[in-house]
C-alpha positions as CSV (number, residue, x, y, z in Angstrom):
1,M,22.9,-1.6,-45.9
2,P,24.8,-4.7,-45.1
3,D,28.3,-2.7,-45.1
4,L,27.0,-0.1,-42.9
5,Y,25.5,-2.4,-40.3
6,K,28.9,-4.6,-40.6
7,G,30.7,-1.1,-39.9
8,Y,28.6,-0.5,-36.8
9,I,29.6,-3.7,-35.4
10,A,33.3,-3.1,-36.0
11,C,32.5,0.2,-34.3
12,L,31.2,-1.6,-31.2
13,N,34.0,-4.4,-31.4
14,A,36.6,-1.5,-31.6
15,R,34.9,0.2,-28.8
16,D,35.2,3.4,-31.0
17,W,32.8,5.5,-29.1
18,P,33.5,8.9,-30.7
19,S,32.6,7.2,-34.2
20,L,29.1,5.7,-32.8
21,G,27.2,8.7,-34.2
22,D,28.3,7.9,-37.6
23,F,26.1,4.6,-37.5
24,V,23.5,5.8,-34.8
25,A,20.8,8.5,-35.0
26,D,20.7,11.2,-32.3
27,D,17.1,10.1,-31.2
28,I,17.7,6.5,-31.1
29,E,15.4,4.1,-29.4
30,H,16.1,0.9,-27.8
31,N,13.4,-1.5,-26.9
32,G,10.9,1.2,-27.1
33,R,12.8,3.5,-24.7
34,A,14.1,6.9,-26.1
35,L,17.7,6.9,-25.1
36,G,19.2,9.3,-27.7
37,L,22.7,9.0,-28.8
38,A,24.4,9.9,-25.6
39,G,22.2,7.2,-23.6
40,Y,22.7,4.6,-26.0
41,R,26.7,5.3,-25.9
42,E,26.6,4.9,-22.2
43,M,24.9,1.8,-22.2
44,Q,27.3,0.2,-24.7
45,V,30.0,1.5,-22.6
46,K,28.7,0.1,-19.3
47,D,28.2,-3.2,-21.2
48,H,31.7,-3.4,-22.3
49,A,32.6,-2.4,-18.9
50,D,30.7,-5.1,-17.4
51,I,32.1,-7.6,-20.0
52,P,35.6,-6.7,-20.8
53,D,35.6,-9.4,-23.5
54,L,32.8,-8.4,-25.4
55,A,32.9,-9.1,-28.9
56,F,29.6,-8.9,-31.2
57,R,29.9,-11.9,-34.1
58,I,27.4,-11.9,-36.7
59,E,25.8,-15.2,-36.9
60,T,22.9,-14.2,-39.3
61,L,22.2,-11.1,-41.2
62,V,18.8,-10.3,-43.0
63,C,18.7,-6.9,-44.7
64,E,15.3,-5.5,-46.0
65,P,15.5,-2.0,-46.1
66,P,14.9,0.2,-44.1
67,R,15.4,-2.9,-41.3
68,V,18.0,-5.2,-40.4
69,A,17.8,-8.5,-38.6
70,A,20.7,-10.1,-37.1
71,R,21.5,-13.0,-35.0
72,L,24.5,-12.1,-32.7
73,R,26.8,-14.5,-31.1
74,F,28.8,-14.0,-27.8
75,D,31.2,-15.9,-26.1
76,C,32.4,-13.9,-23.1
77,H,33.2,-13.5,-19.3
78,P,30.7,-11.2,-17.6
79,R,31.8,-9.6,-14.5
80,G,29.5,-10.1,-11.6
81,A,25.9,-10.6,-12.2
82,F,24.7,-10.7,-15.8
83,L,20.9,-10.2,-16.5
84,G,20.3,-11.0,-13.0
85,L,22.3,-14.4,-13.0
86,K,25.6,-15.0,-10.7
87,V,28.0,-15.4,-13.8
88,E,31.0,-14.3,-11.4
89,G,33.6,-13.9,-14.6
90,R,32.6,-17.6,-15.7
91,R,32.5,-18.2,-19.7
92,V,29.2,-18.0,-21.1
93,S,28.0,-18.4,-24.8
94,F,24.9,-17.1,-26.1
95,A,22.9,-15.6,-28.8
96,K,20.9,-12.1,-29.2
97,N,18.3,-11.7,-31.9
98,V,18.3,-7.9,-32.8
99,F,16.2,-5.9,-35.1
100,Y,17.0,-2.5,-36.4
101,E,15.4,0.2,-38.2
102,F,17.3,2.7,-40.1
103,R,16.4,6.2,-41.1
104,G,18.6,8.7,-43.0
105,G,21.5,6.1,-43.3
106,K,21.5,5.5,-39.2
107,I,19.9,3.4,-36.9
108,H,16.9,4.9,-35.6
109,R,15.3,2.0,-33.6
110,V,16.6,-1.2,-31.9
111,W,14.8,-4.1,-30.4
112,S,16.8,-6.7,-29.0
113,V,16.1,-10.2,-26.9
114,V,18.9,-12.2,-25.5
115,D,18.8,-16.0,-25.0
116,K,18.7,-15.9,-21.4
117,A,17.8,-19.5,-21.1
118,A,21.3,-20.5,-22.5
119,I,23.2,-18.5,-20.2
120,E,20.8,-19.8,-17.1
121,A,21.5,-23.5,-18.4
122,Q,25.4,-22.7,-18.2
123,V,25.2,-21.2,-14.9
124,D,23.1,-23.9,-13.4
125,A,25.5,-26.6,-15.0
126,A,28.6,-24.9,-13.5
127,S,26.9,-24.4,-9.9
128,E,25.8,-28.3,-10.0
129,D,29.5,-29.2,-11.0
130,A,31.0,-27.0,-8.1
131,R,28.7,-28.9,-5.6
132,R,30.2,-32.0,-6.7
């Protein structure tokens, strides 16, 4: 299962959208919302468009089939607003904690939480520096 998950992350980082269905179930759910493969792909495409240098880096990976837990690390430059914060292309570093549930060899459910407080602190610090 760790290799399958790493393949999924490689697929996201390569922006290999046609191959996403190799890793994600047709009826995938994200944070309790039934998106289906098309909706999940659309969400990923939008995230990558909003954050051109988006790259998923696995910091921690725990597997207990049929579940995977990961802490992902990001260091990127979101365009415009991100999570309601005026990032405006500034560099931000943050983590995301994600739990996945696999069924039939594919990701069926995803629950994720972004460390928004870390981003807020960086945006606030940059705003404070700009005022000086």
